[in-house]
C-alpha positions in Angstrom: 27.2 -52.3 -27.0 25.4 -51.5 -29.9 22.2 -52.0 -28.8 20.1 -48.4 -29.2 18.4 -48.8 -26.2 17.7 -45.6 -25.4 16.3 -42.9 -28.4 15.5 -39.2 -28.4 15.4 -35.8 -30.9 18.5 -34.4 -30.7 18.9 -30.9 -29.2 21.5 -28.1 -30.3 21.5 -24.3 -28.7 17.6 -25.5 -27.6 16.2 -26.4 -31.0 15.5 -29.5 -32.5 18.5 -30.2 -35.0 16.5 -30.6 -38.1 18.2 -32.7 -41.4 18.6 -31.8 -44.5 14.8 -32.9 -45.3 13.9 -30.6 -42.6 12.9 -33.7 -40.3 14.1 -33.8 -36.7 17.8 -36.1 -36.2 17.8 -38.4 -33.5 20.3 -38.8 -31.0 20.6 -42.0 -29.1 22.1 -44.1 -25.9 25.0 -42.0 -24.4 24.2 -38.4 -26.5 20.3 -38.8 -25.3 21.7 -39.4 -21.7 23.7 -36.5 -21.9 20.6 -34.2 -23.2 18.8 -35.3 -20.1 21.5 -34.6 -17.8 21.7 -31.4 -19.0 17.7 -30.9 -19.1 17.6 -32.5 -15.4 20.0 -29.7 -13.8 18.4 -27.0 -16.0 14.6 -27.9 -15.3 15.7 -28.3 -11.5 16.1 -24.5 -11.1 19.8 -26.0 -9.6 21.3 -23.8 -12.3 19.9 -20.4 -11.6 20.8 -20.9 -7.9 24.5 -21.4 -8.6 24.4 -18.5 -11.3 23.0 -16.3 -7.9 25.0 -17.4 -5.5 28.1 -15.9 -4.4 28.9 -17.7 -1.4 31.8 -20.6 -2.4 30.6 -22.3 0.8 26.9 -22.0 -0.7 28.0 -22.5 -4.8 30.3 -26.2 -3.3 26.7 -27.4 -2.0 24.6 -26.7 -5.2 27.8 -28.7 -6.7 26.7 -31.3 -4.9 23.2 -31.5 -5.5 24.1 -31.6 -9.1 25.8 -34.3 -8.3 23.5 -36.1 -6.5 20.8 -35.8 -8.9 23.1 -37.0 -11.9 23.9 -40.2 -10.3 20.3 -40.5 -9.8 19.8 -41.5 -13.0 20.0 -45.1 -13.4 22.3 -44.6 -16.7 24.7 -43.1 -14.6 27.7 -45.2 -12.4 27.3 -44.3 -9.0 30.2 -42.4 -8.0 31.4 -41.3 -11.1 30.3 -37.6 -12.1 32.5 -35.0 -12.0 31.7 -31.1 -12.5 33.8 -28.1 -13.4 33.3 -25.0 -14.0 34.3 -23.5 -16.9 32.9 -20.5 -16.2 30.1 -19.0 -14.0 27.8 -19.9 -16.6 29.5 -23.2 -18.4 29.8 -26.3 -16.3 31.5 -29.6 -17.9 29.8 -32.9 -16.9 31.4 -35.9 -17.1 30.8 -39.6 -16.0 30.5 -43.0 -17.1 27.7 -44.8 -18.6 27.2 -48.5 -19.8 27.9 -46.8 -23.5 30.8 -45.3 -22.4 32.3 -42.5 -20.8 29.9 -39.2 -20.7 31.5 -35.8 -21.6 28.8 -32.8 -21.8 28.6 -29.1 -21.6 26.1 -27.4 -19.9 25.4 -23.5 -20.9 23.8 -22.0 -18.1 
């Protein structure tokens, strides 16, 4: 699918990505969905809860809440979300979309 259905400003390391003309760069479809997934996690407060939680059982519950939050996005194929904890402050999130596989890194 090559239609540009979801267009957004590209964000890198918390700030807008600018081109050589100092204009904001655009991203679309899969990149836009990936950015939205990361922002949803950060804005939900689940990232803060995860960092503060030490109990493995309660951490697993937070991961489940994150998966449900991501799957609530209509652009994500339900049942395909996988979250891997690379470090306590870095997560890898994979999922399927109508535009192909999505793989994003969330820095908490």
